[in-house]
Predicted model as a PDB file, atoms N, CA, C, CB and O in Angstrom, pLDDT in the B-factor column:
MODEL        1                                                                  
ATOM      1  N   MET A   1      33.897  -9.320  73.508  1.00 56.00           N  
ATOM      2  CA  MET A   1      33.657  -8.564  72.298  1.00 56.00           C  
ATOM      3  C   MET A   1      34.769  -8.792  71.283  1.00 56.00           C  
ATOM      4  CB  MET A   1      33.527  -7.084  72.618  1.00 56.00           C  
ATOM      5  O   MET A   1      34.510  -8.858  70.081  1.00 56.00           O  
ATOM      6  N   ALA A   2      35.954  -8.907  71.740  1.00 63.00           N  
ATOM      7  CA  ALA A   2      37.055  -9.077  70.807  1.00 63.00           C  
ATOM      8  C   ALA A   2      37.091 -10.511  70.286  1.00 63.00           C  
ATOM      9  CB  ALA A   2      38.389  -8.714  71.475  1.00 63.00           C  
ATOM     10  O   ALA A   2      36.898 -11.459  71.047  1.00 63.00           O  
ATOM     11  N   GLY A   3      37.335 -10.663  68.999  1.00 65.00           N  
ATOM     12  CA  GLY A   3      37.503 -11.977  68.431  1.00 65.00           C  
ATOM     13  C   GLY A   3      36.241 -12.586  67.859  1.00 65.00           C  
ATOM     14  O   GLY A   3      36.293 -13.709  67.358  1.00 65.00           O  
ATOM     15  N   HIS A   4      35.108 -11.902  67.909  1.00 69.00           N  
ATOM     16  CA  HIS A   4      33.861 -12.447  67.379  1.00 69.00           C  
ATOM     17  C   HIS A   4      33.488 -11.737  66.078  1.00 69.00           C  
ATOM     18  CB  HIS A   4      32.722 -12.309  68.417  1.00 69.00           C  
ATOM     19  O   HIS A   4      32.416 -11.138  65.993  1.00 69.00           O  
ATOM     20  N   HIS A   5      34.330 -11.793  65.092  1.00 70.00           N  
ATOM     21  CA  HIS A   5      34.088 -11.047  63.858  1.00 70.00           C  
ATOM     22  C   HIS A   5      33.278 -11.838  62.837  1.00 70.00           C  
ATOM     23  CB  HIS A   5      35.401 -10.634  63.246  1.00 70.00           C  
ATOM     24  O   HIS A   5      32.898 -11.269  61.813  1.00 70.00           O  
ATOM     25  N   ASP A   6      32.992 -13.129  63.064  1.00 70.00           N  
ATOM     26  CA  ASP A   6      32.220 -13.924  62.109  1.00 70.00           C  
ATOM     27  C   ASP A   6      30.842 -14.274  62.635  1.00 70.00           C  
ATOM     28  CB  ASP A   6      32.965 -15.190  61.765  1.00 70.00           C  
ATOM     29  O   ASP A   6      30.260 -15.258  62.178  1.00 70.00           O  
ATOM     30  N   THR A   7      30.292 -13.517  63.570  1.00 71.00           N  
ATOM     31  CA  THR A   7      29.000 -13.849  64.149  1.00 71.00           C  
ATOM     32  C   THR A   7      27.837 -13.334  63.318  1.00 71.00           C  
ATOM     33  CB  THR A   7      28.907 -13.298  65.540  1.00 71.00           C  
ATOM     34  O   THR A   7      26.713 -13.799  63.507  1.00 71.00           O  
ATOM     35  N   LEU A   8      28.055 -12.407  62.417  1.00 77.00           N  
ATOM     36  CA  LEU A   8      26.986 -11.859  61.590  1.00 77.00           C  
ATOM     37  C   LEU A   8      26.680 -12.825  60.458  1.00 77.00           C  
ATOM     38  CB  LEU A   8      27.372 -10.467  61.033  1.00 77.00           C  
ATOM     39  O   LEU A   8      27.576 -13.194  59.698  1.00 77.00           O  
ATOM     40  N   ALA A   9      25.428 -13.235  60.340  1.00 82.00           N  
ATOM     41  CA  ALA A   9      25.027 -14.150  59.273  1.00 82.00           C  
ATOM     42  C   ALA A   9      24.869 -13.360  57.976  1.00 82.00           C  
ATOM     43  CB  ALA A   9      23.701 -14.891  59.636  1.00 82.00           C  
ATOM     44  O   ALA A   9      24.197 -12.329  57.944  1.00 82.00           O  
ATOM     45  N   MET A  10      25.488 -13.850  56.919  1.00 88.00           N  
ATOM     46  CA  MET A  10      25.415 -13.187  55.623  1.00 88.00           C  
ATOM     47  C   MET A  10      24.196 -13.684  54.857  1.00 88.00           C  
ATOM     48  CB  MET A  10      26.706 -13.430  54.808  1.00 88.00           C  
ATOM     49  O   MET A  10      23.874 -14.872  54.885  1.00 88.00           O  
ATOM     50  N   ASP A  11      23.527 -12.770  54.178  1.00 91.00           N  
ATOM     51  CA  ASP A  11      22.386 -13.140  53.346  1.00 91.00           C  
ATOM     52  C   ASP A  11      22.911 -13.828  52.086  1.00 91.00           C  
ATOM     53  CB  ASP A  11      21.517 -11.886  52.984  1.00 91.00           C  
ATOM     54  O   ASP A  11      23.738 -13.246  51.384  1.00 91.00           O  
ATOM     55  N   PRO A  12      22.465 -15.039  51.777  1.00 93.00           N  
ATOM     56  CA  PRO A  12      22.983 -15.748  50.602  1.00 93.00           C  
ATOM     57  C   PRO A  12      22.716 -15.013  49.288  1.00 93.00           C  
ATOM     58  CB  PRO A  12      22.375 -17.128  50.533  1.00 93.00           C  
ATOM     59  O   PRO A  12      23.521 -15.091  48.361  1.00 93.00           O  
ATOM     60  N   ALA A  13      21.609 -14.311  49.205  1.00 95.00           N  
ATOM     61  CA  ALA A  13      21.311 -13.572  47.975  1.00 95.00           C  
ATOM     62  C   ALA A  13      22.292 -12.418  47.787  1.00 95.00           C  
ATOM     63  CB  ALA A  13      19.864 -13.041  48.000  1.00 95.00           C  
ATOM     64  O   ALA A  13      22.725 -12.148  46.667  1.00 95.00           O  
ATOM     65  N   LEU A  14      22.646 -11.734  48.880  1.00 93.00           N  
ATOM     66  CA  LEU A  14      23.613 -10.635  48.772  1.00 93.00           C  
ATOM     67  C   LEU A  14      25.008 -11.149  48.463  1.00 93.00           C  
ATOM     68  CB  LEU A  14      23.638  -9.821  50.060  1.00 93.00           C  
ATOM     69  O   LEU A  14      25.756 -10.504  47.729  1.00 93.00           O  
ATOM     70  N   VAL A  15      25.365 -12.294  49.009  1.00 93.00           N  
ATOM     71  CA  VAL A  15      26.665 -12.891  48.710  1.00 93.00           C  
ATOM     72  C   VAL A  15      26.733 -13.270  47.233  1.00 93.00           C  
ATOM     73  CB  VAL A  15      26.920 -14.134  49.601  1.00 93.00           C  
ATOM     74  O   VAL A  15      27.744 -13.028  46.574  1.00 93.00           O  
ATOM     75  N   LYS A  16      25.662 -13.862  46.715  1.00 95.00           N  
ATOM     76  CA  LYS A  16      25.619 -14.239  45.306  1.00 95.00           C  
ATOM     77  C   LYS A  16      25.698 -13.003  44.409  1.00 95.00           C  
ATOM     78  CB  LYS A  16      24.340 -15.036  45.004  1.00 95.00           C  
ATOM     79  O   LYS A  16      26.412 -13.006  43.407  1.00 95.00           O  
ATOM     80  N   TYR A  17      24.964 -11.945  44.769  1.00 94.00           N  
ATOM     81  CA  TYR A  17      24.996 -10.704  43.994  1.00 94.00           C  
ATOM     82  C   TYR A  17      26.390 -10.085  44.025  1.00 94.00           C  
ATOM     83  CB  TYR A  17      23.960  -9.704  44.533  1.00 94.00           C  
ATOM     84  O   TYR A  17      26.868  -9.605  42.997  1.00 94.00           O  
ATOM     85  N   ASN A  18      27.043 -10.087  45.171  1.00 93.00           N  
ATOM     86  CA  ASN A  18      28.376  -9.520  45.278  1.00 93.00           C  
ATOM     87  C   ASN A  18      29.370 -10.299  44.418  1.00 93.00           C  
ATOM     88  CB  ASN A  18      28.832  -9.506  46.737  1.00 93.00           C  
ATOM     89  O   ASN A  18      30.206  -9.700  43.741  1.00 93.00           O  
ATOM     90  N   ASN A  19      29.285 -11.630  44.442  1.00 94.00           N  
ATOM     91  CA  ASN A  19      30.178 -12.433  43.612  1.00 94.00           C  
ATOM     92  C   ASN A  19      29.930 -12.168  42.125  1.00 94.00           C  
ATOM     93  CB  ASN A  19      29.995 -13.925  43.923  1.00 94.00           C  
ATOM     94  O   ASN A  19      30.873 -12.119  41.336  1.00 94.00           O  
ATOM     95  N   MET A  20      28.669 -11.999  41.748  1.00 93.00           N  
ATOM     96  CA  MET A  20      28.353 -11.681  40.352  1.00 93.00           C  
ATOM     97  C   MET A  20      28.925 -10.317  39.976  1.00 93.00           C  
ATOM     98  CB  MET A  20      26.825 -11.705  40.119  1.00 93.00           C  
ATOM     99  O   MET A  20      29.456 -10.145  38.879  1.00 93.00           O  
ATOM    100  N   TRP A  21      28.816  -9.348  40.885  1.00 93.00           N  
ATOM    101  CA  TRP A  21      29.295  -8.003  40.596  1.00 93.00           C  
ATOM    102  C   TRP A  21      30.814  -7.970  40.475  1.00 93.00           C  
ATOM    103  CB  TRP A  21      28.835  -7.035  41.678  1.00 93.00           C  
ATOM    104  O   TRP A  21      31.354  -7.279  39.611  1.00 93.00           O  
ATOM    105  N   VAL A  22      31.494  -8.703  41.323  1.00 95.00           N  
ATOM    106  CA  VAL A  22      32.963  -8.731  41.303  1.00 95.00           C  
ATOM    107  C   VAL A  22      33.468  -9.420  40.033  1.00 95.00           C  
ATOM    108  CB  VAL A  22      33.512  -9.455  42.560  1.00 95.00           C  
ATOM    109  O   VAL A  22      34.468  -8.990  39.458  1.00 95.00           O  
ATOM    110  N   ASN A  23      32.797 -10.471  39.594  1.00 94.00           N  
ATOM    111  CA  ASN A  23      33.247 -11.257  38.448  1.00 94.00           C  
ATOM    112  C   ASN A  23      32.487 -10.937  37.167  1.00 94.00           C  
ATOM    113  CB  ASN A  23      33.113 -12.720  38.753  1.00 94.00           C  
ATOM    114  O   ASN A  23      32.432 -11.767  36.260  1.00 94.00           O  
ATOM    115  N   ARG A  24      31.907  -9.759  37.080  1.00 91.00           N  
ATOM    116  CA  ARG A  24      31.099  -9.409  35.919  1.00 91.00           C  
ATOM    117  C   ARG A  24      31.912  -9.428  34.626  1.00 91.00           C  
ATOM    118  CB  ARG A  24      30.477  -8.041  36.116  1.00 91.00           C  
ATOM    119  O   ARG A  24      31.389  -9.823  33.584  1.00 91.00           O  
ATOM    120  N   HIS A  25      33.138  -9.024  34.667  1.00 91.00           N  
ATOM    121  CA  HIS A  25      33.958  -8.977  33.457  1.00 91.00           C  
ATOM    122  C   HIS A  25      34.214 -10.364  32.890  1.00 91.00           C  
ATOM    123  CB  HIS A  25      35.278  -8.290  33.746  1.00 91.00           C  
ATOM    124  O   HIS A  25      34.504 -10.491  31.701  1.00 91.00           O  
ATOM    125  N   LYS A  26      34.116 -11.394  33.697  1.00 93.00           N  
ATOM    126  CA  LYS A  26      34.353 -12.754  33.212  1.00 93.00           C  
ATOM    127  C   LYS A  26      33.190 -13.282  32.378  1.00 93.00           C  
ATOM    128  CB  LYS A  26      34.605 -13.685  34.383  1.00 93.00           C  
ATOM    129  O   LYS A  26      33.376 -14.167  31.543  1.00 93.00           O  
ATOM    130  N   TYR A  27      31.995 -12.746  32.601  1.00 88.00           N  
ATOM    131  CA  TYR A  27      30.800 -13.276  31.955  1.00 88.00           C  
ATOM    132  C   TYR A  27      30.210 -12.317  30.919  1.00 88.00           C  
ATOM    133  CB  TYR A  27      29.759 -13.596  32.998  1.00 88.00           C  
ATOM    134  O   TYR A  27      29.114 -12.560  30.415  1.00 88.00           O  
ATOM    135  N   PHE A  28      30.916 -11.238  30.597  1.00 91.00           N  
ATOM    136  CA  PHE A  28      30.394 -10.270  29.636  1.00 91.00           C  
ATOM    137  C   PHE A  28      30.506 -10.819  28.230  1.00 91.00           C  
ATOM    138  CB  PHE A  28      31.137  -8.933  29.747  1.00 91.00           C  
ATOM    139  O   PHE A  28      31.516 -11.418  27.861  1.00 91.00           O  
ATOM    140  N   ARG A  29      29.461 -10.611  27.450  1.00 94.00           N  
ATOM    141  CA  ARG A  29      29.455 -10.994  26.042  1.00 94.00           C  
ATOM    142  C   ARG A  29      28.902  -9.842  25.223  1.00 94.00           C  
ATOM    143  CB  ARG A  29      28.623 -12.286  25.812  1.00 94.00           C  
ATOM    144  O   ARG A  29      27.984  -9.138  25.643  1.00 94.00           O  
ATOM    145  N   TRP A  30      29.487  -9.667  24.037  1.00 95.00           N  
ATOM    146  CA  TRP A  30      28.976  -8.657  23.127  1.00 95.00           C  
ATOM    147  C   TRP A  30      27.724  -9.195  22.453  1.00 95.00           C  
ATOM    148  CB  TRP A  30      30.044  -8.255  22.079  1.00 95.00           C  
ATOM    149  O   TRP A  30      27.774 -10.201  21.744  1.00 95.00           O  
ATOM    150  N   THR A  31      26.625  -8.535  22.671  1.00 96.00           N  
ATOM    151  CA  THR A  31      25.367  -8.860  22.022  1.00 96.00           C  
ATOM    152  C   THR A  31      24.923  -7.608  21.283  1.00 96.00           C  
ATOM    153  CB  THR A  31      24.278  -9.348  23.054  1.00 96.00           C  
ATOM    154  O   THR A  31      25.497  -6.540  21.495  1.00 96.00           O  
ATOM    155  N   PRO A  32      23.918  -7.708  20.424  1.00 97.00           N  
ATOM    156  CA  PRO A  32      23.432  -6.487  19.772  1.00 97.00           C  
ATOM    157  C   PRO A  32      22.995  -5.412  20.771  1.00 97.00           C  
ATOM    158  CB  PRO A  32      22.274  -6.824  18.855  1.00 97.00           C  
ATOM    159  O   PRO A  32      23.184  -4.220  20.527  1.00 97.00           O  
ATOM    160  N   ARG A  33      22.418  -5.830  21.880  1.00 96.00           N  
ATOM    161  CA  ARG A  33      21.979  -4.848  22.872  1.00 96.00           C  
ATOM    162  C   ARG A  33      23.168  -4.155  23.527  1.00 96.00           C  
ATOM    163  CB  ARG A  33      21.112  -5.520  23.939  1.00 96.00           C  
ATOM    164  O   ARG A  33      23.170  -2.931  23.654  1.00 96.00           O  
ATOM    165  N   THR A  34      24.186  -4.920  23.947  1.00 95.00           N  
ATOM    166  CA  THR A  34      25.333  -4.292  24.596  1.00 95.00           C  
ATOM    167  C   THR A  34      26.135  -3.450  23.609  1.00 95.00           C  
ATOM    168  CB  THR A  34      26.229  -5.353  25.229  1.00 95.00           C  
ATOM    169  O   THR A  34      26.706  -2.429  23.992  1.00 95.00           O  
ATOM    170  N   ALA A  35      26.185  -3.868  22.342  1.00 96.00           N  
ATOM    171  CA  ALA A  35      26.881  -3.064  21.337  1.00 96.00           C  
ATOM    172  C   ALA A  35      26.151  -1.744  21.120  1.00 96.00           C  
ATOM    173  CB  ALA A  35      26.999  -3.837  20.006  1.00 96.00           C  
ATOM    174  O   ALA A  35      26.788  -0.696  21.016  1.00 96.00           O  
ATOM    175  N   TRP A  36      24.834  -1.781  21.051  1.00 97.00           N  
ATOM    176  CA  TRP A  36      24.052  -0.563  20.850  1.00 97.00           C  
ATOM    177  C   TRP A  36      24.190   0.381  22.048  1.00 97.00           C  
ATOM    178  CB  TRP A  36      22.572  -0.910  20.617  1.00 97.00           C  
ATOM    179  O   TRP A  36      24.364   1.586  21.870  1.00 97.00           O  
ATOM    180  N   LEU A  37      24.113  -0.160  23.261  1.00 95.00           N  
ATOM    181  CA  LEU A  37      24.254   0.685  24.444  1.00 95.00           C  
ATOM    182  C   LEU A  37      25.644   1.299  24.530  1.00 95.00           C  
ATOM    183  CB  LEU A  37      23.964  -0.117  25.704  1.00 95.00           C  
ATOM    184  O   LEU A  37      25.789   2.461  24.909  1.00 95.00           O  
ATOM    185  N   THR A  38      26.650   0.535  24.184  1.00 95.00           N  
ATOM    186  CA  THR A  38      28.009   1.064  24.196  1.00 95.00           C  
ATOM    187  C   THR A  38      28.160   2.177  23.175  1.00 95.00           C  
ATOM    188  CB  THR A  38      29.022  -0.046  23.919  1.00 95.00           C  
ATOM    189  O   THR A  38      28.750   3.216  23.472  1.00 95.00           O  
ATOM    190  N   PHE A  39      27.632   1.971  21.973  1.00 96.00           N  
ATOM    191  CA  PHE A  39      27.688   3.015  20.951  1.00 96.00           C  
ATOM    192  C   PHE A  39      26.952   4.262  21.414  1.00 96.00           C  
ATOM    193  CB  PHE A  39      27.092   2.511  19.632  1.00 96.00           C  
ATOM    194  O   PHE A  39      27.438   5.378  21.233  1.00 96.00           O  
ATOM    195  N   ALA A  40      25.781   4.073  22.013  1.00 96.00           N  
ATOM    196  CA  ALA A  40      24.975   5.220  22.430  1.00 96.00           C  
ATOM    197  C   ALA A  40      25.694   6.053  23.484  1.00 96.00           C  
ATOM    198  CB  ALA A  40      23.627   4.752  22.968  1.00 96.00           C  
ATOM    199  O   ALA A  40      25.697   7.282  23.403  1.00 96.00           O  
ATOM    200  N   TYR A  41      26.300   5.404  24.469  1.00 95.00           N  
ATOM    201  CA  TYR A  41      26.913   6.148  25.563  1.00 95.00           C  
ATOM    202  C   TYR A  41      28.334   6.604  25.273  1.00 95.00           C  
ATOM    203  CB  TYR A  41      26.910   5.314  26.795  1.00 95.00           C  
ATOM    204  O   TYR A  41      28.813   7.543  25.908  1.00 95.00           O  
ATOM    205  N   VAL A  42      29.021   5.967  24.332  1.00 97.00           N  
ATOM    206  CA  VAL A  42      30.408   6.330  24.052  1.00 97.00           C  
ATOM    207  C   VAL A  42      30.506   7.275  22.859  1.00 97.00           C  
ATOM    208  CB  VAL A  42      31.241   5.079  23.795  1.00 97.00           C  
ATOM    209  O   VAL A  42      31.398   8.123  22.821  1.00 97.00           O  
ATOM    210  N   VAL A  43      29.604   7.143  21.883  1.00 97.00           N  
ATOM    211  CA  VAL A  43      29.710   7.938  20.662  1.00 97.00           C  
ATOM    212  C   VAL A  43      28.546   8.918  20.520  1.00 97.00           C  
ATOM    213  CB  VAL A  43      29.768   7.022  19.447  1.00 97.00           C  
ATOM    214  O   VAL A  43      28.769  10.115  20.337  1.00 97.00           O  
ATOM    215  N   ALA A  44      27.317   8.431  20.600  1.00 96.00           N  
ATOM    216  CA  ALA A  44      26.152   9.254  20.264  1.00 96.00           C  
ATOM    217  C   ALA A  44      25.920  10.391  21.262  1.00 96.00           C  
ATOM    218  CB  ALA A  44      24.915   8.383  20.195  1.00 96.00           C  
ATOM    219  O   ALA A  44      25.763  11.543  20.856  1.00 96.00           O  
ATOM    220  N   VAL A  45      25.896  10.091  22.529  1.00 96.00           N  
ATOM    221  CA  VAL A  45      25.614  11.130  23.531  1.00 96.00           C  
ATOM    222  C   VAL A  45      26.696  12.209  23.549  1.00 96.00           C  
ATOM    223  CB  VAL A  45      25.489  10.502  24.924  1.00 96.00           C  
ATOM    224  O   VAL A  45      26.350  13.391  23.535  1.00 96.00           O  
ATOM    225  N   PRO A  46      27.990  11.867  23.579  1.00 96.00           N  
ATOM    226  CA  PRO A  46      28.992  12.936  23.522  1.00 96.00           C  
ATOM    227  C   PRO A  46      28.962  13.733  22.220  1.00 96.00           C  
ATOM    228  CB  PRO A  46      30.364  12.351  23.710  1.00 96.00           C  
ATOM    229  O   PRO A  46      29.253  14.929  22.220  1.00 96.00           O  
ATOM    230  N   SER A  47      28.610  13.077  21.104  1.00 97.00           N  
ATOM    231  CA  SER A  47      28.525  13.789  19.829  1.00 97.00           C  
ATOM    232  C   SER A  47      27.400  14.812  19.846  1.00 97.00           C  
ATOM    233  CB  SER A  47      28.319  12.804  18.679  1.00 97.00           C  
ATOM    234  O   SER A  47      27.579  15.942  19.392  1.00 97.00           O  
ATOM    235  N   VAL A  48      26.255  14.426  20.362  1.00 97.00           N  
ATOM    236  CA  VAL A  48      25.122  15.356  20.424  1.00 97.00           C  
ATOM    237  C   VAL A  48      25.440  16.517  21.357  1.00 97.00           C  
ATOM    238  CB  VAL A  48      23.844  14.629  20.893  1.00 97.00           C  
ATOM    239  O   VAL A  48      25.176  17.672  21.021  1.00 97.00           O  
ATOM    240  N   LEU A  49      25.998  16.225  22.513  1.00 96.00           N  
ATOM    241  CA  LEU A  49      26.361  17.302  23.435  1.00 96.00           C  
ATOM    242  C   LEU A  49      27.425  18.212  22.834  1.00 96.00           C  
ATOM    243  CB  LEU A  49      26.858  16.722  24.759  1.00 96.00           C  
ATOM    244  O   LEU A  49      27.356  19.430  23.000  1.00 96.00           O  
ATOM    245  N   GLY A  50      28.399  17.647  22.145  1.00 96.00           N  
ATOM    246  CA  GLY A  50      29.429  18.456  21.489  1.00 96.00           C  
ATOM    247  C   GLY A  50      28.865  19.323  20.382  1.00 96.00           C  
ATOM    248  O   GLY A  50      29.281  20.470  20.217  1.00 96.00           O  
ATOM    249  N   TYR A  51      27.914  18.785  19.617  1.00 97.00           N  
ATOM    250  CA  TYR A  51      27.277  19.560  18.551  1.00 97.00           C  
ATOM    251  C   TYR A  51      26.536  20.762  19.121  1.00 97.00           C  
ATOM    252  CB  TYR A  51      26.310  18.677  17.748  1.00 97.00           C  
ATOM    253  O   TYR A  51      26.681  21.878  18.621  1.00 97.00           O  
ATOM    254  N   PHE A  52      25.739  20.539  20.174  1.00 94.00           N  
ATOM    255  CA  PHE A  52      25.007  21.651  20.778  1.00 94.00           C  
ATOM    256  C   PHE A  52      25.952  22.658  21.417  1.00 94.00           C  
ATOM    257  CB  PHE A  52      24.019  21.132  21.817  1.00 94.00           C  
ATOM    258  O   PHE A  52      25.693  23.861  21.376  1.00 94.00           O  
ATOM    259  N   ALA A  53      27.038  22.186  22.005  1.00 92.00           N  
ATOM    260  CA  ALA A  53      28.009  23.113  22.590  1.00 92.00           C  
ATOM    261  C   ALA A  53      28.673  23.945  21.501  1.00 92.00           C  
ATOM    262  CB  ALA A  53      29.073  22.348  23.399  1.00 92.00           C  
ATOM    263  O   ALA A  53      28.899  25.139  21.692  1.00 92.00           O  
ATOM    264  N   TYR A  54      28.990  23.334  20.362  1.00 94.00           N  
ATOM    265  CA  TYR A  54      29.638  24.048  19.267  1.00 94.00           C  
ATOM    266  C   TYR A  54      28.699  25.061  18.634  1.00 94.00           C  
ATOM    267  CB  TYR A  54      30.131  23.067  18.215  1.00 94.00           C  
ATOM    268  O   TYR A  54      29.112  26.176  18.314  1.00 94.00           O  
ATOM    269  N   THR A  55      27.421  24.676  18.448  1.00 92.00           N  
ATOM    270  CA  THR A  55      26.478  25.588  17.782  1.00 92.00           C  
ATOM    271  C   THR A  55      26.074  26.759  18.667  1.00 92.00           C  
ATOM    272  CB  THR A  55      25.237  24.830  17.355  1.00 92.00           C  
ATOM    273  O   THR A  55      25.717  27.819  18.151  1.00 92.00           O  
ATOM    274  N   THR A  56      26.120  26.595  19.983  1.00 87.00           N  
ATOM    275  CA  THR A  56      25.713  27.689  20.868  1.00 87.00           C  
ATOM    276  C   THR A  56      26.902  28.444  21.448  1.00 87.00           C  
ATOM    277  CB  THR A  56      24.857  27.152  21.993  1.00 87.00           C  
ATOM    278  O   THR A  56      26.716  29.298  22.315  1.00 87.00           O  
ATOM    279  N   ASP A  57      28.104  28.157  20.999  1.00 85.00           N  
ATOM    280  CA  ASP A  57      29.289  28.802  21.550  1.00 85.00           C  
ATOM    281  C   ASP A  57      29.269  30.296  21.237  1.00 85.00           C  
ATOM    282  CB  ASP A  57      30.569  28.152  20.992  1.00 85.00           C  
ATOM    283  O   ASP A  57      29.186  30.688  20.073  1.00 85.00           O  
ATOM    284  N   GLY A  58      29.344  31.119  22.261  1.00 80.00           N  
ATOM    285  CA  GLY A  58      29.411  32.564  22.089  1.00 80.00           C  
ATOM    286  C   GLY A  58      28.075  33.252  21.919  1.00 80.00           C  
ATOM    287  O   GLY A  58      28.039  34.462  21.692  1.00 80.00           O  
ATOM    288  N   LYS A  59      26.973  32.526  22.020  1.00 82.00           N  
ATOM    289  CA  LYS A  59      25.665  33.163  21.843  1.00 82.00           C  
ATOM    290  C   LYS A  59      25.190  33.864  23.100  1.00 82.00           C  
ATOM    291  CB  LYS A  59      24.641  32.139  21.419  1.00 82.00           C  
ATOM    292  O   LYS A  59      24.419  34.820  23.022  1.00 82.00           O  
ATOM    293  N   TRP A  60      25.631  33.407  24.240  1.00 77.00           N  
ATOM    294  CA  TRP A  60      25.200  34.009  25.482  1.00 77.00           C  
ATOM    295  C   TRP A  60      26.413  34.407  26.300  1.00 77.00           C  
ATOM    296  CB  TRP A  60      24.300  33.053  26.270  1.00 77.00           C  
ATOM    297  O   TRP A  60      27.400  33.675  26.373  1.00 77.00           O  
ATOM    298  N   LEU A  61      26.325  35.566  26.908  1.00 74.00           N  
ATOM    299  CA  LEU A  61      27.397  36.048  27.770  1.00 74.00           C  
ATOM    300  C   LEU A  61      26.778  36.416  29.113  1.00 74.00           C  
ATOM    301  CB  LEU A  61      28.149  37.274  27.130  1.00 74.00           C  
ATOM    302  O   LEU A  61      25.988  37.356  29.209  1.00 74.00           O  
ATOM    303  N   MET A  62      27.142  35.671  30.140  1.00 71.00           N  
ATOM    304  CA  MET A  62      26.519  35.858  31.444  1.00 71.00           C  
ATOM    305  C   MET A  62      27.311  36.807  32.344  1.00 71.00           C  
ATOM    306  CB  MET A  62      26.360  34.521  32.129  1.00 71.00           C  
ATOM    307  O   MET A  62      26.812  37.210  33.394  1.00 71.00           O  
ATOM    308  N   ARG A  63      28.507  37.165  31.963  1.00 75.00           N  
ATOM    309  CA  ARG A  63      29.338  38.004  32.827  1.00 75.00           C  
ATOM    310  C   ARG A  63      28.901  39.460  32.736  1.00 75.00           C  
ATOM    311  CB  ARG A  63      30.825  37.869  32.449  1.00 75.00           C  
ATOM    312  O   ARG A  63      28.666  39.985  31.648  1.00 75.00           O  
ATOM    313  N   GLY A  64      28.799  40.092  33.879  1.00 75.00           N  
ATOM    314  CA  GLY A  64      28.497  41.515  33.934  1.00 75.00           C  
ATOM    315  C   GLY A  64      27.068  41.867  33.577  1.00 75.00           C  
ATOM    316  O   GLY A  64      26.794  43.013  33.220  1.00 75.00           O  
ATOM    317  N   LYS A  65      26.162  40.930  33.661  1.00 77.00           N  
ATOM    318  CA  LYS A  65      24.765  41.212  33.339  1.00 77.00           C  
ATOM    319  C   LYS A  65      24.010  41.547  34.614  1.00 77.00           C  
ATOM    320  CB  LYS A  65      24.107  40.012  32.616  1.00 77.00           C  
ATOM    321  O   LYS A  65      24.309  41.035  35.692  1.00 77.00           O  
ATOM    322  N   ARG A  66      23.036  42.409  34.463  1.00 80.00           N  
ATOM    323  CA  ARG A  66      22.178  42.760  35.580  1.00 80.00           C  
ATOM    324  C   ARG A  66      20.756  42.354  35.265  1.00 80.00           C  
ATOM    325  CB  ARG A  66      22.260  44.263  35.891  1.00 80.00           C  
ATOM    326  O   ARG A  66      20.435  41.965  34.142  1.00 80.00           O  
ATOM    327  N   ARG A  67      19.924  42.448  36.258  1.00 82.00           N  
ATOM    328  CA  ARG A  67      18.538  42.060  36.053  1.00 82.00           C  
ATOM    329  C   ARG A  67      17.900  42.919  34.964  1.00 82.00           C  
ATOM    330  CB  ARG A  67      17.748  42.178  37.364  1.00 82.00           C  
ATOM    331  O   ARG A  67      17.975  44.147  34.987  1.00 82.00           O  
ATOM    332  N   GLY A  68      17.280  42.243  34.025  1.00 79.00           N  
ATOM    333  CA  GLY A  68      16.642  42.973  32.925  1.00 79.00           C  
ATOM    334  C   GLY A  68      17.510  43.057  31.678  1.00 79.00           C  
ATOM    335  O   GLY A  68      16.977  43.311  30.598  1.00 79.00           O  
ATOM    336  N   ASP A  69      18.813  42.858  31.771  1.00 79.00           N  
ATOM    337  CA  ASP A  69      19.691  42.876  30.597  1.00 79.00           C  
ATOM    338  C   ASP A  69      19.501  41.592  29.814  1.00 79.00           C  
ATOM    339  CB  ASP A  69      21.179  43.048  31.008  1.00 79.00           C  
ATOM    340  O   ASP A  69      19.232  40.536  30.386  1.00 79.00           O  
ATOM    341  N   THR A  70      19.641  41.690  28.506  1.00 80.00           N  
ATOM    342  CA  THR A  70      19.550  40.501  27.672  1.00 80.00           C  
ATOM    343  C   THR A  70      20.885  39.769  27.676  1.00 80.00           C  
ATOM    344  CB  THR A  70      19.136  40.869  26.233  1.00 80.00           C  
ATOM    345  O   THR A  70      21.948  40.387  27.733  1.00 80.00           O  
ATOM    346  N   ILE A  71      20.812  38.434  27.616  1.00 77.00           N  
ATOM    347  CA  ILE A  71      22.045  37.645  27.609  1.00 77.00           C  
ATOM    348  C   ILE A  71      22.470  37.290  26.200  1.00 77.00           C  
ATOM    349  CB  ILE A  71      21.870  36.378  28.427  1.00 77.00           C  
ATOM    350  O   ILE A  71      23.562  36.760  25.998  1.00 77.00           O  
ATOM    351  N   ALA A  72      21.621  37.574  25.222  1.00 76.00           N  
ATOM    352  CA  ALA A  72      21.951  37.212  23.829  1.00 76.00           C  
ATOM    353  C   ALA A  72      23.017  38.158  23.309  1.00 76.00           C  
ATOM    354  CB  ALA A  72      20.684  37.259  22.911  1.00 76.00           C  
ATOM    355  O   ALA A  72      22.922  39.373  23.485  1.00 76.00           O  
ATOM    356  N   GLU A  73      24.028  37.600  22.670  1.00 69.00           N  
ATOM    357  CA  GLU A  73      25.122  38.386  22.138  1.00 69.00           C  
ATOM    358  C   GLU A  73      25.212  38.260  20.615  1.00 69.00           C  
ATOM    359  CB  GLU A  73      26.432  37.957  22.781  1.00 69.00           C  
ATOM    360  O   GLU A  73      26.257  38.561  20.038  1.00 69.00           O  
ATOM    361  N   PHE A  74      24.160  37.831  19.969  1.00 62.00           N  
ATOM    362  CA  PHE A  74      24.207  37.657  18.498  1.00 62.00           C  
ATOM    363  C   PHE A  74      23.172  38.485  17.822  1.00 62.00           C  
ATOM    364  CB  PHE A  74      24.016  36.206  18.111  1.00 62.00           C  
ATOM    365  O   PHE A  74      23.068  38.463  16.596  1.00 62.00           O  
TER     366      PHE A  74                                                      
ENDMDL                                                                          
END                                                                             
C-alpha cells in the first residue's frame, strides 16, 4: 500500500480544466462583456443595495415587538 501514490489515472479533461482555472489570469482580456459585468457587480449592484438601505433606514423597528404589533415606525 505504501508508495503507490501515482496509480490513479487522471481524467485529461479535468487536468485541462484545472490548468485553465489555475492560469486564468494569464488569458484574461477586457472585452465589452467583461467590462459590463465588472461594472454591474462592482458598482451597480452595491449602489442599488446602498440606495435601498439608505431609503429604508429607520422605517422598521423589530426590537420589542409582539405578535400583532406593527413594525412601521414612520
